[in-house]
C-alpha positions in Angstrom: -8.1 67.0 43.6 -6.1 67.9 46.6 -2.4 67.3 47.4 -1.3 66.8 51.0 1.5 65.3 53.0 1.2 61.6 53.8 0.5 61.3 57.5 3.0 59.4 59.6 0.2 57.0 60.6 -0.7 56.2 57.0 0.7 53.3 55.0 2.3 54.6 51.8 0.6 53.2 48.6 3.4 50.7 47.9 1.6 49.4 44.7 1.8 52.9 43.3 5.4 53.5 44.3 6.4 50.2 42.8 5.0 51.4 39.4 7.8 54.0 39.3 10.6 52.0 41.1 10.6 48.2 41.1 12.8 48.0 44.2 10.8 47.7 47.4 14.1 48.0 49.4 15.1 51.3 47.7 11.5 52.7 48.2 11.5 51.8 51.9 14.9 53.5 52.3 13.9 56.8 50.7 10.4 56.8 52.4 12.3 56.9 55.7 14.4 59.9 54.7 12.1 61.8 52.4 8.7 63.6 52.6 5.8 61.9 50.8 2.9 63.8 49.3 -0.3 62.3 47.9 -2.9 63.5 45.4 -6.4 62.5 46.3 -9.5 62.6 44.1 -12.4 62.1 46.5 -11.2 59.6 49.1 -8.9 57.7 46.6 -5.2 58.2 46.3 -4.5 59.2 42.7 -0.8 59.9 42.8 2.3 60.2 45.0 5.7 61.8 45.0 8.6 61.6 47.4 10.9 64.6 47.9 14.4 63.9 49.3 17.2 66.3 50.2 20.3 65.2 48.3 22.6 68.2 48.9 22.4 71.3 51.2 20.8 73.3 48.4 19.2 70.5 46.3 16.2 68.2 46.6 15.2 65.4 44.3 11.8 63.9 43.4 12.9 60.3 43.9 9.6 58.8 43.0 6.5 60.1 41.3 3.6 58.0 40.2 0.0 58.4 39.1 -2.6 55.6 39.1 -3.2 54.3 35.5 -6.9 55.3 35.6 -5.9 58.9 36.5 -3.1 59.3 33.9 -3.6 62.0 31.3 -5.8 64.1 33.6 -3.0 66.5 34.8 -2.4 64.8 38.1 1.3 64.3 37.4 1.8 67.9 36.3 0.0 69.1 39.5 2.3 66.8 41.6 5.5 68.0 40.0 4.4 71.7 40.4 3.6 70.9 44.0 7.1 69.5 44.4 8.6 72.6 42.9 6.6 74.7 45.4 7.6 72.5 48.3 11.3 72.7 47.3 11.0 76.5 47.2 9.3 76.7 50.6 12.1 74.5 52.0 14.7 76.9 50.6 16.3 74.7 48.0 18.0 76.3 45.0 17.5 73.3 42.7 15.1 70.4 42.2 16.3 67.3 40.4 14.6 64.2 39.0 15.9 61.2 37.2 14.3 58.6 34.9 15.4 55.7 32.7 16.6 56.1 29.2 13.6 53.8 28.2 11.0 56.1 29.9 10.2 58.0 26.8 6.9 59.6 28.1 8.6 60.7 31.4 11.5 62.3 29.5 9.0 64.4 27.6 6.9 65.1 30.7 9.8 66.5 32.7 10.8 68.8 29.9 7.2 70.0 29.5 7.3 70.9 33.2 10.4 73.1 32.7 13.1 70.7 33.7 16.4 70.7 31.7 18.5 67.6 30.9 21.6 67.7 33.0 23.6 64.4 32.9 23.3 60.8 32.0 24.5 58.2 34.6 25.5 55.4 32.3 24.6 51.9 33.4 22.9 53.2 36.5 20.1 50.6 36.3 22.5 47.8 35.5 24.5 48.6 38.7 21.6 49.2 41.0 18.9 46.7 40.1 19.2 43.0 40.1 16.6 42.3 37.5 16.7 43.9 34.0 14.0 46.5 33.4 12.4 46.9 30.0 10.0 49.7 28.9 8.8 50.6 25.4 10.8 47.6 24.0 14.0 49.2 25.3 16.2 48.0 28.1 16.5 50.6 30.9 20.2 51.0 31.4 21.0 54.7 31.9 19.6 57.3 34.3 18.7 60.5 32.5 19.0 63.3 35.1 17.1 66.6 34.9 17.2 69.7 37.0 15.0 72.8 37.7 16.5 76.0 39.0 14.3 77.4 41.7 
């Protein structure tokens, strides 16, 4: 597996990005502002993340997704460690990530990768998404924010 920057001439894997964020409009906005990196196994895109500067000393992983067939193989962990490395190279002091209160596996994943819970943005998904989101039988309402000191 290799991880590389998505070339400007390449079409981002929207199907994969939509797995992590159901808003095509929001995805298109942060794709324009952020840097996208893809994981490839052979010639197939296995995963993607988008890194976006949010403050002068802070970047955020605004989308990270791994193809279902490649989940559980360490692709996500390699992508998040790559994001940590990229944030360090770019001189950030902190890396952030957020996920829904209903994203139980992702909440555990970020903590296993060394992120610490920081804040909860109550009703984030109710304010920012037109359609209700449900995962694991739970309505996604709140954004759980994590950070990683670089």
